[in-house]
TORKOL-4160 file (C-alpha; in steps of 0.2 Angstrom, whole numbers, padded with zeros to 4 digits, m for minus):
341
<pt num="1" X="m0342" Y="m0188" Z="m0162"/>
<pt num="2" X="m0336" Y="m0173" Z="m0150"/>
<pt num="3" X="m0332" Y="m0177" Z="m0132"/>
<pt num="4" X="m0339" Y="m0167" Z="m0117"/>
<pt num="5" X="m0325" Y="m0164" Z="m0105"/>
<pt num="6" X="m0332" Y="m0174" Z="m0085"/>
<pt num="7" X="m0338" Y="m0162" Z="m0073"/>
<pt num="8" X="m0325" Y="m0160" Z="m0060"/>
<pt num="9" X="m0329" Y="m0167" Z="m0041"/>
<pt num="10" X="m0333" Y="m0149" Z="m0030"/>
<pt num="11" X="m0321" Y="m0159" Z="m0020"/>
<pt num="12" X="m0307" Y="m0157" Z="m0033"/>
<pt num="13" X="m0311" Y="m0140" Z="m0036"/>
<pt num="14" X="m0309" Y="m0135" Z="m0019"/>
<pt num="15" X="m0290" Y="m0144" Z="m0018"/>
<pt num="16" X="m0286" Y="m0139" Z="m0035"/>
<pt num="17" X="m0290" Y="m0118" Z="m0027"/>
<pt num="18" X="m0280" Y="m0122" Z="m0011"/>
<pt num="19" X="m0267" Y="m0129" Z="m0020"/>
<pt num="20" X="m0266" Y="m0112" Z="m0031"/>
<pt num="21" X="m0268" Y="m0100" Z="m0016"/>
<pt num="22" X="m0252" Y="m0108" Z="m0009"/>
<pt num="23" X="m0245" Y="m0108" Z="m0025"/>
<pt num="24" X="m0248" Y="m0089" Z="m0024"/>
<pt num="25" X="m0242" Y="m0086" Z="m0008"/>
<pt num="26" X="m0226" Y="m0098" Z="m0006"/>
<pt num="27" X="m0210" Y="m0086" Z="m0003"/>
<pt num="28" X="m0200" Y="m0085" Z="m0019"/>
<pt num="29" X="m0181" Y="m0093" Z="m0020"/>
<pt num="30" X="m0170" Y="m0075" Z="m0023"/>
<pt num="31" X="m0149" Y="m0079" Z="m0029"/>
<pt num="32" X="m0138" Y="m0076" Z="m0017"/>
<pt num="33" X="m0132" Y="m0058" Z="m0018"/>
<pt num="34" X="m0113" Y="m0058" Z="m0026"/>
<pt num="35" X="m0100" Y="m0052" Z="m0016"/>
<pt num="36" X="m0095" Y="m0034" Z="m0016"/>
<pt num="37" X="m0078" Y="m0034" Z="m0019"/>
<pt num="38" X="m0068" Y="m0020" Z="m0011"/>
<pt num="39" X="m0051" Y="m0027" Z="m0011"/>
<pt num="40" X="m0044" Y="m0042" Z="m0021"/>
<pt num="41" X="m0028" Y="m0047" Z="m0017"/>
<pt num="42" X="m0019" Y="m0060" Z="m0031"/>
<pt num="43" X="m0005" Y="m0071" Z="m0026"/>
<pt num="44" X="0003" Y="m0083" Z="m0039"/>
<pt num="45" X="0008" Y="m0095" Z="m0029"/>
<pt num="46" X="0009" Y="m0104" Z="m0008"/>
<pt num="47" X="0024" Y="m0117" Z="m0003"/>
<pt num="48" X="0013" Y="m0128" Z="0006"/>
<pt num="49" X="m0003" Y="m0122" Z="0018"/>
<pt num="50" X="m0011" Y="m0107" Z="0019"/>
<pt num="51" X="m0007" Y="m0106" Z="0037"/>
<pt num="52" X="0004" Y="m0114" Z="0049"/>
<pt num="53" X="0021" Y="m0118" Z="0041"/>
<pt num="54" X="0032" Y="m0108" Z="0027"/>
<pt num="55" X="0025" Y="m0094" Z="0021"/>
<pt num="56" X="0026" Y="m0093" Z="0001"/>
<pt num="57" X="0016" Y="m0077" Z="m0008"/>
<pt num="58" X="m0003" Y="m0081" Z="0002"/>
<pt num="59" X="0000" Y="m0085" Z="0018"/>
<pt num="60" X="0003" Y="m0068" Z="0025"/>
<pt num="61" X="m0012" Y="m0059" Z="0018"/>
<pt num="62" X="m0022" Y="m0076" Z="0022"/>
<pt num="63" X="m0017" Y="m0075" Z="0041"/>
<pt num="64" X="m0024" Y="m0057" Z="0040"/>
<pt num="65" X="m0038" Y="m0058" Z="0031"/>
<pt num="66" X="m0044" Y="m0077" Z="0030"/>
<pt num="67" X="m0041" Y="m0087" Z="0041"/>
<pt num="68" X="m0060" Y="m0092" Z="0046"/>
<pt num="69" X="m0066" Y="m0087" Z="0028"/>
<pt num="70" X="m0074" Y="m0103" Z="0018"/>
<pt num="71" X="m0065" Y="m0104" Z="0002"/>
<pt num="72" X="m0073" Y="m0104" Z="m0014"/>
<pt num="73" X="m0073" Y="m0114" Z="m0029"/>
<pt num="74" X="m0073" Y="m0106" Z="m0045"/>
<pt num="75" X="m0075" Y="m0115" Z="m0062"/>
<pt num="76" X="m0058" Y="m0111" Z="m0071"/>
<pt num="77" X="m0047" Y="m0105" Z="m0056"/>
<pt num="78" X="m0031" Y="m0113" Z="m0050"/>
<pt num="79" X="m0033" Y="m0110" Z="m0031"/>
<pt num="80" X="m0051" Y="m0107" Z="m0022"/>
<pt num="81" X="m0056" Y="m0087" Z="m0017"/>
<pt num="82" X="m0056" Y="m0084" Z="m0001"/>
<pt num="83" X="m0068" Y="m0065" Z="0006"/>
<pt num="84" X="m0071" Y="m0057" Z="0022"/>
<pt num="85" X="m0083" Y="m0048" Z="0029"/>
<pt num="86" X="m0078" Y="m0032" Z="0024"/>
<pt num="87" X="m0074" Y="m0037" Z="0008"/>
<pt num="88" X="m0058" Y="m0042" Z="0004"/>
<pt num="89" X="m0055" Y="m0056" Z="m0006"/>
<pt num="90" X="m0040" Y="m0066" Z="m0013"/>
<pt num="91" X="m0033" Y="m0081" Z="m0021"/>
<pt num="92" X="m0020" Y="m0090" Z="m0028"/>
<pt num="93" X="m0019" Y="m0087" Z="m0047"/>
<pt num="94" X="m0004" Y="m0099" Z="m0052"/>
<pt num="95" X="0015" Y="m0095" Z="m0057"/>
<pt num="96" X="0017" Y="m0086" Z="m0078"/>
<pt num="97" X="0006" Y="m0078" Z="m0087"/>
<pt num="98" X="m0006" Y="m0091" Z="m0095"/>
<pt num="99" X="m0008" Y="m0099" Z="m0078"/>
<pt num="100" X="m0013" Y="m0083" Z="m0068"/>
<pt num="101" X="m0023" Y="m0074" Z="m0081"/>
<pt num="102" X="m0035" Y="m0089" Z="m0087"/>
<pt num="103" X="m0037" Y="m0091" Z="m0067"/>
<pt num="104" X="m0040" Y="m0070" Z="m0066"/>
<pt num="105" X="m0053" Y="m0071" Z="m0080"/>
<pt num="106" X="m0063" Y="m0087" Z="m0073"/>
<pt num="107" X="m0062" Y="m0075" Z="m0057"/>
<pt num="108" X="m0069" Y="m0057" Z="m0063"/>
<pt num="109" X="m0082" Y="m0067" Z="m0075"/>
<pt num="110" X="m0088" Y="m0079" Z="m0060"/>
<pt num="111" X="m0106" Y="m0069" Z="m0057"/>
<pt num="112" X="m0102" Y="m0075" Z="m0036"/>
<pt num="113" X="m0093" Y="m0058" Z="m0035"/>
<pt num="114" X="m0095" Y="m0039" Z="m0039"/>
<pt num="115" X="m0078" Y="m0033" Z="m0045"/>
<pt num="116" X="m0088" Y="m0017" Z="m0052"/>
<pt num="117" X="m0078" Y="m0004" Z="m0038"/>
<pt num="118" X="m0065" Y="m0019" Z="m0033"/>
<pt num="119" X="m0045" Y="m0013" Z="m0032"/>
<pt num="120" X="m0034" Y="m0025" Z="m0035"/>
<pt num="121" X="m0015" Y="m0029" Z="m0027"/>
<pt num="122" X="m0005" Y="m0041" Z="m0038"/>
<pt num="123" X="0008" Y="m0049" Z="m0026"/>
<pt num="124" X="0022" Y="m0058" Z="m0025"/>
<pt num="125" X="0040" Y="m0063" Z="m0027"/>
<pt num="126" X="0054" Y="m0057" Z="m0040"/>
<pt num="127" X="0068" Y="m0051" Z="m0046"/>
<pt num="128" X="0079" Y="m0034" Z="m0047"/>
<pt num="129" X="0094" Y="m0028" Z="m0055"/>
<pt num="130" X="0108" Y="m0023" Z="m0042"/>
<pt num="131" X="0110" Y="m0006" Z="m0050"/>
<pt num="132" X="0091" Y="m0001" Z="m0046"/>
<pt num="133" X="0086" Y="m0012" Z="m0031"/>
<pt num="134" X="0091" Y="m0025" Z="m0016"/>
<pt num="135" X="0085" Y="m0041" Z="m0008"/>
<pt num="136" X="0069" Y="m0038" Z="0003"/>
<pt num="137" X="0066" Y="m0022" Z="m0007"/>
<pt num="138" X="0047" Y="m0020" Z="m0011"/>
<pt num="139" X="0041" Y="m0011" Z="m0026"/>
<pt num="140" X="0024" Y="m0004" Z="m0031"/>
<pt num="141" X="0025" Y="m0003" Z="m0050"/>
<pt num="142" X="0022" Y="0012" Z="m0061"/>
<pt num="143" X="0022" Y="0003" Z="m0079"/>
<pt num="144" X="0019" Y="m0016" Z="m0082"/>
<pt num="145" X="0026" Y="m0021" Z="m0097"/>
<pt num="146" X="0028" Y="m0036" Z="m0108"/>
<pt num="147" X="0044" Y="m0044" Z="m0111"/>
<pt num="148" X="0039" Y="m0056" Z="m0123"/>
<pt num="149" X="0029" Y="m0049" Z="m0134"/>
<pt num="150" X="0042" Y="m0044" Z="m0150"/>
<pt num="151" X="0057" Y="m0049" Z="m0162"/>
<pt num="152" X="0071" Y="m0057" Z="m0154"/>
<pt num="153" X="0087" Y="m0064" Z="m0162"/>
<pt num="154" X="0102" Y="m0071" Z="m0156"/>
<pt num="155" X="0117" Y="m0058" Z="m0152"/>
<pt num="156" X="0131" Y="m0068" Z="m0165"/>
<pt num="157" X="0118" Y="m0063" Z="m0178"/>
<pt num="158" X="0118" Y="m0044" Z="m0175"/>
<pt num="159" X="0131" Y="m0030" Z="m0174"/>
<pt num="160" X="0141" Y="m0031" Z="m0158"/>
<pt num="161" X="0133" Y="m0023" Z="m0143"/>
<pt num="162" X="0118" Y="m0019" Z="m0152"/>
<pt num="163" X="0098" Y="m0021" Z="m0147"/>
<pt num="164" X="0093" Y="m0040" Z="m0149"/>
<pt num="165" X="0074" Y="m0032" Z="m0148"/>
<pt num="166" X="0062" Y="m0025" Z="m0159"/>
<pt num="167" X="0043" Y="m0022" Z="m0157"/>
<pt num="168" X="0030" Y="m0031" Z="m0165"/>
<pt num="169" X="0018" Y="m0019" Z="m0174"/>
<pt num="170" X="0000" Y="m0024" Z="m0168"/>
<pt num="171" X="0005" Y="m0028" Z="m0148"/>
<pt num="172" X="0004" Y="m0008" Z="m0144"/>
<pt num="173" X="m0013" Y="m0010" Z="m0133"/>
<pt num="174" X="m0008" Y="m0025" Z="m0121"/>
<pt num="175" X="0009" Y="m0023" Z="m0119"/>
<pt num="176" X="0012" Y="m0009" Z="m0108"/>
<pt num="177" X="0002" Y="m0005" Z="m0096"/>
<pt num="178" X="0004" Y="0013" Z="m0086"/>
<pt num="179" X="m0004" Y="0011" Z="m0068"/>
<pt num="180" X="m0014" Y="0026" Z="m0064"/>
<pt num="181" X="m0003" Y="0039" Z="m0057"/>
<pt num="182" X="m0014" Y="0045" Z="m0042"/>
<pt num="183" X="m0015" Y="0029" Z="m0034"/>
<pt num="184" X="0004" Y="0022" Z="m0033"/>
<pt num="185" X="0005" Y="0041" Z="m0028"/>
<pt num="186" X="m0007" Y="0036" Z="m0012"/>
<pt num="187" X="m0001" Y="0019" Z="m0008"/>
<pt num="188" X="0017" Y="0027" Z="m0010"/>
<pt num="189" X="0010" Y="0040" Z="0005"/>
<pt num="190" X="0003" Y="0025" Z="0016"/>
<pt num="191" X="0016" Y="0013" Z="0016"/>
<pt num="192" X="0034" Y="0022" Z="0012"/>
<pt num="193" X="0037" Y="0023" Z="0028"/>
<pt num="194" X="0033" Y="0003" Z="0034"/>
<pt num="195" X="0049" Y="m0003" Z="0044"/>
<pt num="196" X="0054" Y="m0017" Z="0033"/>
<pt num="197" X="0062" Y="m0035" Z="0040"/>
<pt num="198" X="0077" Y="m0039" Z="0035"/>
<pt num="199" X="0090" Y="m0053" Z="0039"/>
<pt num="200" X="0108" Y="m0054" Z="0042"/>
<pt num="201" X="0112" Y="m0068" Z="0027"/>
<pt num="202" X="0103" Y="m0055" Z="0016"/>
<pt num="203" X="0115" Y="m0041" Z="0023"/>
<pt num="204" X="0129" Y="m0050" Z="0020"/>
<pt num="205" X="0125" Y="m0057" Z="0004"/>
<pt num="206" X="0123" Y="m0040" Z="m0003"/>
<pt num="207" X="0141" Y="m0036" Z="0001"/>
<pt num="208" X="0147" Y="m0047" Z="m0014"/>
<pt num="209" X="0140" Y="m0032" Z="m0025"/>
<pt num="210" X="0148" Y="m0016" Z="m0029"/>
<pt num="211" X="0131" Y="m0006" Z="m0034"/>
<pt num="212" X="0125" Y="0006" Z="m0021"/>
<pt num="213" X="0106" Y="0002" Z="m0023"/>
<pt num="214" X="0112" Y="m0018" Z="m0021"/>
<pt num="215" X="0122" Y="m0015" Z="m0004"/>
<pt num="216" X="0108" Y="m0005" Z="0006"/>
<pt num="217" X="0096" Y="m0009" Z="0017"/>
<pt num="218" X="0078" Y="m0012" Z="0009"/>
<pt num="219" X="0065" Y="0000" Z="0006"/>
<pt num="220" X="0049" Y="0002" Z="0000"/>
<pt num="221" X="0051" Y="0009" Z="m0022"/>
<pt num="222" X="0042" Y="0010" Z="m0038"/>
<pt num="223" X="0047" Y="0009" Z="m0054"/>
<pt num="224" X="0044" Y="m0004" Z="m0070"/>
<pt num="225" X="0038" Y="m0021" Z="m0067"/>
<pt num="226" X="0045" Y="m0033" Z="m0083"/>
<pt num="227" X="0034" Y="m0047" Z="m0084"/>
<pt num="228" X="0041" Y="m0062" Z="m0096"/>
<pt num="229" X="0039" Y="m0081" Z="m0095"/>
<pt num="230" X="0056" Y="m0082" Z="m0098"/>
<pt num="231" X="0066" Y="m0081" Z="m0084"/>
<pt num="232" X="0080" Y="m0070" Z="m0092"/>
<pt num="233" X="0096" Y="m0069" Z="m0082"/>
<pt num="234" X="0113" Y="m0060" Z="m0083"/>
<pt num="235" X="0118" Y="m0043" Z="m0085"/>
<pt num="236" X="0114" Y="m0045" Z="m0105"/>
<pt num="237" X="0096" Y="m0048" Z="m0103"/>
<pt num="238" X="0094" Y="m0035" Z="m0087"/>
<pt num="239" X="0100" Y="m0022" Z="m0101"/>
<pt num="240" X="0091" Y="m0025" Z="m0114"/>
<pt num="241" X="0073" Y="m0028" Z="m0100"/>
<pt num="242" X="0080" Y="m0008" Z="m0097"/>
<pt num="243" X="0081" Y="m0005" Z="m0114"/>
<pt num="244" X="0064" Y="m0011" Z="m0118"/>
<pt num="245" X="0058" Y="0000" Z="m0102"/>
<pt num="246" X="0064" Y="0015" Z="m0113"/>
<pt num="247" X="0060" Y="0012" Z="m0128"/>
<pt num="248" X="0043" Y="0009" Z="m0122"/>
<pt num="249" X="0042" Y="0026" Z="m0113"/>
<pt num="250" X="0040" Y="0019" Z="m0096"/>
<pt num="251" X="0050" Y="0021" Z="m0079"/>
<pt num="252" X="0067" Y="0013" Z="m0075"/>
<pt num="253" X="0065" Y="m0006" Z="m0075"/>
<pt num="254" X="0066" Y="m0012" Z="m0056"/>
<pt num="255" X="0058" Y="m0029" Z="m0055"/>
<pt num="256" X="0058" Y="m0045" Z="m0064"/>
<pt num="257" X="0042" Y="m0055" Z="m0063"/>
<pt num="258" X="0029" Y="m0069" Z="m0072"/>
<pt num="259" X="0011" Y="m0062" Z="m0073"/>
<pt num="260" X="0005" Y="m0043" Z="m0069"/>
<pt num="261" X="0004" Y="m0037" Z="m0086"/>
<pt num="262" X="m0006" Y="m0053" Z="m0092"/>
<pt num="263" X="m0016" Y="m0051" Z="m0076"/>
<pt num="264" X="m0019" Y="m0032" Z="m0080"/>
<pt num="265" X="m0026" Y="m0035" Z="m0097"/>
<pt num="266" X="m0039" Y="m0048" Z="m0092"/>
<pt num="267" X="m0046" Y="m0032" Z="m0078"/>
<pt num="268" X="m0044" Y="m0019" Z="m0093"/>
<pt num="269" X="m0054" Y="m0029" Z="m0104"/>
<pt num="270" X="m0067" Y="m0030" Z="m0089"/>
<pt num="271" X="m0066" Y="m0014" Z="m0077"/>
<pt num="272" X="m0053" Y="m0004" Z="m0083"/>
<pt num="273" X="m0034" Y="m0002" Z="m0078"/>
<pt num="274" X="m0034" Y="0013" Z="m0065"/>
<pt num="275" X="m0038" Y="0001" Z="m0048"/>
<pt num="276" X="m0025" Y="m0012" Z="m0052"/>
<pt num="277" X="m0009" Y="m0011" Z="m0041"/>
<pt num="278" X="0008" Y="m0022" Z="m0043"/>
<pt num="279" X="0017" Y="m0025" Z="m0027"/>
<pt num="280" X="0032" Y="m0036" Z="m0029"/>
<pt num="281" X="0047" Y="m0039" Z="m0016"/>
<pt num="282" X="0065" Y="m0044" Z="m0021"/>
<pt num="283" X="0070" Y="m0061" Z="m0018"/>
<pt num="284" X="0085" Y="m0063" Z="m0030"/>
<pt num="285" X="0095" Y="m0053" Z="m0044"/>
<pt num="286" X="0094" Y="m0053" Z="m0059"/>
<pt num="287" X="0112" Y="m0057" Z="m0062"/>
<pt num="288" X="0127" Y="m0063" Z="m0053"/>
<pt num="289" X="0139" Y="m0052" Z="m0045"/>
<pt num="290" X="0156" Y="m0048" Z="m0053"/>
<pt num="291" X="0166" Y="m0064" Z="m0046"/>
<pt num="292" X="0152" Y="m0077" Z="m0052"/>
<pt num="293" X="0147" Y="m0083" Z="m0070"/>
<pt num="294" X="0128" Y="m0080" Z="m0074"/>
<pt num="295" X="0125" Y="m0099" Z="m0074"/>
<pt num="296" X="0134" Y="m0100" Z="m0057"/>
<pt num="297" X="0121" Y="m0087" Z="m0052"/>
<pt num="298" X="0106" Y="m0096" Z="m0059"/>
<pt num="299" X="0111" Y="m0114" Z="m0050"/>
<pt num="300" X="0121" Y="m0106" Z="m0035"/>
<pt num="301" X="0131" Y="m0118" Z="m0024"/>
<pt num="302" X="0120" Y="m0125" Z="m0005"/>
<pt num="303" X="0124" Y="m0110" Z="0005"/>
<pt num="304" X="0128" Y="m0097" Z="m0009"/>
<pt num="305" X="0108" Y="m0090" Z="m0009"/>
<pt num="306" X="0103" Y="m0074" Z="m0007"/>
<pt num="307" X="0093" Y="m0077" Z="0008"/>
<pt num="308" X="0079" Y="m0064" Z="0016"/>
<pt num="309" X="0063" Y="m0075" Z="0006"/>
<pt num="310" X="0054" Y="m0076" Z="0024"/>
<pt num="311" X="0058" Y="m0058" Z="0027"/>
<pt num="312" X="0054" Y="m0053" Z="0010"/>
<pt num="313" X="0036" Y="m0061" Z="0011"/>
<pt num="314" X="0031" Y="m0053" Z="0025"/>
<pt num="315" X="0038" Y="m0036" Z="0018"/>
<pt num="316" X="0027" Y="m0036" Z="0005"/>
<pt num="317" X="0011" Y="m0040" Z="0017"/>
<pt num="318" X="0017" Y="m0027" Z="0029"/>
<pt num="319" X="0017" Y="m0014" Z="0017"/>
<pt num="320" X="0000" Y="m0020" Z="0006"/>
<pt num="321" X="m0010" Y="m0021" Z="0022"/>
<pt num="322" X="m0007" Y="m0002" Z="0023"/>
<pt num="323" X="m0017" Y="0001" Z="0009"/>
<pt num="324" X="m0030" Y="m0012" Z="0009"/>
<pt num="325" X="m0032" Y="m0010" Z="0028"/>
<pt num="326" X="m0037" Y="0010" Z="0021"/>
<pt num="327" X="m0047" Y="0006" Z="0007"/>
<pt num="328" X="m0057" Y="m0004" Z="0019"/>
<pt num="329" X="m0059" Y="0009" Z="0034"/>
<pt num="330" X="m0061" Y="0023" Z="0022"/>
<pt num="331" X="m0072" Y="0016" Z="0009"/>
<pt num="332" X="m0084" Y="0029" Z="0008"/>
<pt num="333" X="m0070" Y="0040" Z="0001"/>
<pt num="334" X="m0061" Y="0025" Z="m0008"/>
<pt num="335" X="m0077" Y="0019" Z="m0019"/>
<pt num="336" X="m0078" Y="0034" Z="m0033"/>
<pt num="337" X="m0060" Y="0032" Z="m0036"/>
<pt num="338" X="m0044" Y="0035" Z="m0026"/>
<pt num="339" X="m0045" Y="0049" Z="m0014"/>
<pt num="340" X="m0036" Y="0066" Z="m0013"/>
<pt num="341" X="m0021" Y="0069" Z="0000"/>
């Protein structure tokens, strides 16, 4: 038997009409607009708190740009992201290639941020060969080279004095990155004259080395930054790093660090490398002086360290903020690419 629908009561019809009218006029909720990132500053570690105690790699950046910013938790990132109203964002990514690149990828892909026009400052402390730099130097990378990707063997299994490294085929696309020469030149133009901090302990420590570069006062430099999870040390490993840099057609190796090439690969796959800057401050030499062994330099006696750590982390921010602030103040010129000098 076919059933006929029961007629609706007039009051019910009016109620339905009113409800429908309300539904069509209610304001729609819209998703929050992503933060338009102008500059992202990446640090690798902080010693304690972000402010008010001994400063690590992040604290001076934090105190300049984010003291009143609300932290944004990003799934997959080691630490929260901070952003200010000017579009300057930053975070602690973690030490080492895997740690830092995992955090960077989580942040870059998070829909809370728009990195389509962003510049990047990958910053932190590092080592330097005494033939190329000194304690408290600050260096802008011209090239990022991965120290680990390749074949290695023990020196005793080789012709004496011959290299113990050979590139592995198939890694060509991500074992080295030449950073944008125009961006490096612009960064140097803006920051090369920055007065750098120094310490009496660092000045005294430098004199243990015979190299002219090692004994001078700190300055702003450029060159190849060598990324390795291995904390390579000693004159033999330093020579090998320089050999790899030349083998790949890069500039002189001046900085040893643990993250930048891996972070660059993450950014390359999403937005390219034209807007990446790597900024490192030297807090140690990559080898001992002629009167000590490599192991003695790696595990020094109390009071035998290089000194200058506090001054170097200040120097990194002093140099870097000159570029970051110029990008923000002159954003109409920077957003389309590196402005002409």
